[in-house]
C-alpha positions in Angstrom: -101.8 -27.1 -64.6 -99.6 -29.8 -66.6 -100.6 -32.3 -69.2 -98.7 -35.5 -69.5 -99.6 -37.6 -72.6 -98.5 -41.2 -73.0 -98.8 -42.5 -76.6 -99.9 -46.0 -77.4 -102.7 -48.2 -78.7 -105.9 -49.2 -76.5 -106.7 -52.8 -75.6 -105.1 -55.8 -74.1 -103.9 -56.8 -77.6 -101.4 -53.8 -77.6 -100.7 -53.5 -73.9 -97.1 -54.9 -73.8 -96.0 -53.6 -77.2 -93.1 -51.4 -77.8 -95.2 -48.8 -79.2 -97.1 -48.5 -75.9 -94.1 -47.5 -73.8 -95.7 -44.1 -73.3 -98.9 -45.6 -71.8 -96.6 -47.8 -69.4 -94.6 -44.7 -68.1 -98.0 -42.9 -67.2 -99.2 -46.0 -65.5 -96.1 -46.1 -63.4 -96.5 -42.3 -62.6 -100.1 -42.9 -61.5 -99.4 -46.0 -59.3 -96.3 -44.4 -57.6 -97.7 -41.1 -56.8 -101.2 -41.7 -55.7 -103.2 -40.5 -58.7 -106.9 -40.9 -59.2 -108.2 -44.2 -60.7 -108.2 -44.0 -64.4 -111.5 -42.8 -65.9 -112.9 -42.3 -69.5 -112.6 -38.7 -70.7 -111.4 -36.7 -73.9 -111.5 -39.7 -76.1 -109.0 -41.5 -73.8 -108.3 -42.7 -70.2 -107.5 -39.9 -67.7 -106.0 -39.8 -64.3 -105.3 -36.7 -62.1 -103.0 -35.9 -59.2 -100.2 -33.6 -57.9 -96.4 -33.8 -58.4 -95.0 -31.4 -55.8 -96.9 -28.2 -56.1 -98.1 -29.0 -59.7 -101.4 -30.3 -60.6 -101.0 -32.8 -63.4 -103.4 -34.6 -65.7 -102.3 -37.7 -67.2 -104.0 -38.7 -70.6 -103.6 -42.1 -72.6 -105.5 -41.4 -75.8 -107.8 -44.3 -77.0 -108.2 -43.1 -80.5 -105.3 -45.4 -81.7 -102.0 -44.0 -82.4 -102.6 -42.4 -85.7 -105.3 -40.3 -84.3 -103.7 -39.3 -81.0 -104.0 -35.5 -81.5 -108.0 -35.7 -81.4 -107.7 -36.8 -77.8 -104.9 -34.4 -76.9 -106.9 -31.5 -78.5 -110.1 -32.4 -76.5 -108.1 -32.3 -73.2 -106.2 -29.1 -74.0 -109.6 -27.4 -75.0 -111.2 -28.4 -71.8 -108.4 -27.6 -69.5 -107.1 -24.7 -71.4 -103.5 -25.8 -71.3 -100.8 -24.1 -73.0 -98.6 -26.0 -75.4 -95.6 -25.3 -73.3 -97.3 -27.2 -70.4 -97.8 -30.4 -72.4 -95.3 -33.2 -72.4 -95.8 -36.4 -74.5 -94.0 -39.6 -73.7 -93.4 -41.8 -76.8 -91.4 -44.7 -78.0 -88.3 -43.6 -80.1 -86.7 -45.8 -82.8 -83.6 -43.5 -83.0 -82.5 -44.1 -79.3 -80.9 -47.2 -77.9 -83.2 -49.3 -75.6 -83.4 -47.8 -72.2 -82.3 -44.3 -73.2 -84.4 -41.2 -72.7 -84.1 -37.7 -74.1 -86.2 -34.5 -73.1 -87.0 -32.2 -76.1 -89.0 -29.1 -76.4 -90.7 -28.5 -79.8 -89.2 -29.8 -83.1 -90.4 -32.2 -85.8 -92.3 -35.5 -85.5 -89.7 -37.6 -87.3 -92.2 -39.7 -89.1 -93.7 -40.8 -85.7 -97.5 -41.2 -86.5 -98.8 -40.2 -83.0 -96.5 -37.0 -82.9 -97.6 -36.4 -86.5 -101.4 -36.2 -85.5 -100.6 -34.0 -82.5 -98.7 -31.7 -85.0 -101.8 -31.5 -87.1 -104.2 -30.6 -84.2 -101.9 -28.4 -82.0 -98.5 -27.4 -83.7 -95.2 -28.5 -82.6 -94.3 -26.2 -79.7 -95.1 -29.0 -77.0 -92.6 -30.9 -74.9 -91.7 -34.6 -75.3 -89.9 -37.3 -73.5 -88.3 -39.7 -76.3 -88.0 -43.2 -74.8 -85.5 -45.5 -76.7 -86.8 -48.8 -77.9 -84.1 -49.5 -80.4 -84.4 -50.0 -84.3 -85.0 -53.3 -86.1 -82.4 -52.5 -88.5 -84.5 -51.8 -91.6 -87.4 -49.5 -92.2 -89.6 -52.3 -93.7 -89.4 -54.0 -90.4 -90.4 -51.0 -88.2 -94.2 -51.7 -88.1 -93.9 -55.2 -87.0 -91.3 -54.3 -84.6 -93.2 -51.7 -82.8 -96.3 -53.7 -82.6 -94.7 -56.7 -81.0 -94.3 -57.0 -77.3 -91.0 -56.4 -75.5 -88.8 -59.3 -75.2 -88.3 -61.1 -72.1 -84.5 -60.0 -72.3 -85.8 -56.3 -72.3 -87.8 -56.5 -68.9 -84.8 -55.3 -66.8 -83.9 -52.3 -68.6 -87.6 -51.5 -69.2 -88.3 -51.6 -65.6 -85.3 -49.5 -64.8 -86.5 -46.9 -67.1 -90.1 -46.7 -66.0 -88.9 -46.5 -62.5 -86.5 -43.7 -63.3 -89.5 -41.7 -65.2 -91.6 -42.1 -62.0 -88.8 -41.1 -59.7 -88.2 -37.9 -62.0 -91.7 -37.0 -62.6 -92.0 -34.3 -60.2 -89.0 -32.6 -61.8 -90.5 -32.9 -65.3 -93.7 -31.4 -64.1 -91.6 -28.4 -62.7 -89.8 -28.0 -66.1 -86.5 -29.2 -64.7 -85.4 -31.4 -67.6 -81.9 -31.9 -66.2 -83.1 -33.0 -62.9 -85.4 -35.4 -64.6 -82.6 -37.0 -66.8 -80.6 -37.3 -63.7 -83.3 -39.3 -61.8 -83.5 -41.6 -65.0 -79.8 -42.0 -65.0 -79.7 -43.1 -61.5 -81.9 -46.0 -62.3 -80.7 -47.1 -65.6 -76.9 -46.4 -65.1 -76.2 -46.3 -61.5 -72.7 -45.7 -60.2 -70.5 -48.7 -60.1 -68.6 -47.7 -56.9 -69.0 -45.1 -54.2 -67.2 -42.6 -56.3 -69.2 -43.2 -59.4 -66.0 -44.5 -61.3 -65.4 -47.8 -62.8 -63.1 -49.7 -60.5 -60.0 -51.0 -62.3 -57.9 -54.0 -61.2 -54.6 -53.1 -59.7 -51.6 -53.6 -61.9 -49.4 -56.6 -61.2 -45.7 -56.0 -61.4 -43.9 -58.2 -63.9 -41.1 -60.4 -62.7 -37.9 -60.3 -64.7 -37.3 -63.2 -67.0 -34.6 -65.5 -65.9 -33.9 -69.3 -65.8 -33.0 -69.2 -62.2 -35.6 -69.4 -59.5 -36.4 -66.0 -57.8 -35.6 -66.1 -54.1 -37.3 -63.7 -51.6 -34.8 -61.5 -50.0 -34.4 -62.2 -46.3 -35.9 -59.7 -43.9 -33.4 -57.9 -41.7 -33.1 -59.1 -38.1 -35.5 -57.4 -35.7 -32.8 -55.6 -33.6 -31.2 -54.2 -36.8 -34.5 -53.0 -38.1 -35.5 -51.3 -35.0 -32.0 -49.5 -34.7 -32.5 -48.3 -38.3 -35.8 -46.8 -37.4 -34.4 -44.9 -34.3 -31.7 -43.4 -36.3 -34.2 -42.1 -39.1 -36.3 -40.5 -36.3 -33.6 -38.5 -34.9 -32.1 -37.3 -38.4 
């Protein structure tokens, strides 16, 4: 069994906040993969289902961000889940908007939700860092994360959430690279059938001259045909 935890704050007031992108990711997974309706449990909202061969529990803590660890600990104790089988999806200031990174273990980098989980469980769980960008100054961070995504963010946000849902089975199976590939196909699709950016053909420069450049007349058809015949028998 795997536990996916999305971080955010409960209630309609916070539903579209940047800080709630973890909740948004779980909502998309639940809707796209036929999970059970959300129900109250473990100090949060819970939904259950399968991703491939893996049984997965989705958890959105309702303890508010700073106390997320209480809810996660309650679910872990009930389901007897190892830390290696927990993945936390959360907002990340240090990644550009629309970027995602998979990480196993490590510090909390000042994120209050992760800090709380660290306090209750340690740091050996997995996480998916979802880039929301940085406001530019640390004093602006609190207001930034607790404000809704701008209208200009909606396209990349939708692509990112769809990519997470596309790769959810790979994430449950522990295949981080395949998960990241699924996300990349949504947020940065190939520009051509080869996946390479098409470049405009170079235009030959005409020599500088004061006289008009006249086109060279084409050879008569019979001469051209004779030349081709000679080339054939060479």
